[in-house]
N, C-alpha and C positions, 0 to 999 in steps of 0.2 A: 959620814956626816950625813946627820940629815938637813934636808929644806926648815925652811921657820915654817909653823905651822903646821908639820907633816909627824906621824908616829913613826914607829920604831921601823915600819912598814914600807915607808913612802908614802902614804896613802895619808888623806887629808886627816887632820887629829879628829880626835871628835868634837872640842869646840866648833869645827865649822862641820859636822854631821848634825841632820834632825833626826830625832829617834822616837817613835808614836808605839803603841802596843794596838794593834787591828787583830780583832778576831780569837785573842788571846796569842799573839805572834807580835815578838820584836819586831822593829823596822827599822831599820837605820838607812838615810838617804843623804848621800852627798852630790857636789855639784857634779860630776861625775861615775858614780854607780851608783847601786842601789842591794842593799843586803839584807839577810831575814836572818833569827837567829832559831838554828834546828836544835830545838832540848835533848832531842834523842841522840846528837853526836857533840852536843855542848860546844859549839863552836858558830860564828856566824858564817853563812853559806851564799855570795856572790846571787845573784837575779838575774837571767837575762830572758828574753820571749821563748815561751815554747819549755820551758823548764816546768822541771812538777814542782812547783813550791803552792804554798797558802796563798791564797786572794788577796790580792795587792791592797793596801790601802788607796780610799780614794780618791782622785788624782796623782794616784803617783806611775801611774799606764807608763811615762815615758820618763825614766832617768837622769834628772839635770834640770828638767824641765819646770819653769815655775819656782826654783828654788829662791834663787835670788828675789825673784816677785815679794814669796810668804817674808822672807829675813827681813825684807824692806817693811811689809804692813805687819809684820808679827804675827798674821795667820799661819797655821801649822797647816802645810799640806792635806794633810786627812781631814781637814775641816773646810777644804779649799771649794769653791762652784766652778762647775763647765763654765762654756758660754750658753748652753740652754738652761741651764739654772738660773743665770744669770738677769735672763730677760725671762720679763713678766708675760706668765703663759696668754694673756693675753694680748699679748702683743705680738705676739708673733704673725707674720704677714701670710702663712698660712692656711689661717685659721678665717679669713675673710675670704677663701675659694666657697665653703658653701654658702655662704652669704649669698656671694653674686650668682651664684646655681639657682639658688632660692628665687632672687628678685627678678631672672630671666625667664621660671616658668611662669611666674607672676603675668609679667609684662604681656608675653606670649597669649596667657590662659584672657587676659582683657581684651585684649586687640581682635582676636577672636569672639569675645563675646560684644563687642560693641561697634566690628565692622558689618555695613551693612549686607543686607544678603543678597546671593548673587541672584542675577534674573536672566532667564532665557532668553536670549538673541535670535534675530531675524536666522543666523548661520544653524541654530540650533533649533530652530523649527523648523527652516527646508529638511534638514534632518530629519527629523518627525515624520514628516510627512511624505519624504522616499519610503517607508517602510510600509507604506500602502499598497498592498498586496501580496506582501513579501510573506513568507514563512521563518520561523524563528524554533531555535532548539531552548531548552529545558537547561536552567543549572541550579546547584545550589542545594541545598537538602529539599528530598520529596516531600520532609514530614511538617517545612515552615509552607508560607506565601508561595506561588509560586511564583519563580523568575527565570525570563526568559534574556535571554543573546541577544547583544545589539546586534551581532553578525548575520545578515540573511541568510537560509540555506535554501536549497531547490527543494518545494512542497513535496515531491516524489521522495525523496531522499529520508533514509532511516535517520531516523532521530528529529525528525520535523515534529515539534509542536501543537504548535498553533499560527494561525493564518491573520495576520492584520487583515481587519476589513475596511475599519476608517480610521482617523485620525480627528481626534477635538483637542482643536487651540485655543487656549483661554481669551476669554474677550469675544470668539467668534458663537453664534449658535451652532446649534448640534448638537447630537446623541448616539448615544452606539445603537444599532440593529438589535433587535430583541435577538436572544438568546447567546450576545456577547460579551466575553468580562472585559472589565475596563481594566488597563496596567501602565505602567511606566514602564520604559525599554530604558532610553538613554538616560537621565539624570534625574531618577525619583527625589523628587522634594524641592527638586529647585522652582522658584517663583515663575508662574508663566510656562512651565517645562509641558509640551502639550501631550494628551494621553491618547493611548493605542486601544482601540479595541479590536480585541481576537477572537477568535472561533476555531474548534479543535480542525486539527487535521485530520480529512476521513479519508480513509486508506480504501 
């Protein structure tokens, strides 16, 4: 004798199941099982994960889940919405990440543009004056403006390019000797940074 609400096979009766047609295939879903109608075999086939079967209706990925909610709300499972679909796209918390990144970039740019320019201090001036009489090597691209290493080398060493003959400190009178070239070795572009007068090293 069958239990109330069950069919001859002992399964839940059709009145307890939900049936939909998805992509031309009939699907049935009960509280604990999920099946689809195989036209070739002419019978219902139970569905299980990994089995060879047509695509599941939307929201039917897990048999039994959401069936009670669908029956109470009157919404068919195939028409149900998942958690991401229920959330308005513009309310997603991840959408604020690009905004925060953009605001950070703008804030850094504004800070760099508005901060006062750096000035050379007493230690910077002393370091520049210490280069007087020293020889320097050339670095960087030979085709561009000459750039010299701030690390002095022996004037007789191979690679020594110029010799510092004088140092000009901004705000103090002085000029480079004739035939020398004016460069900034330590901190080019810094306000108050001394300039070096250099001449080629004679071999």
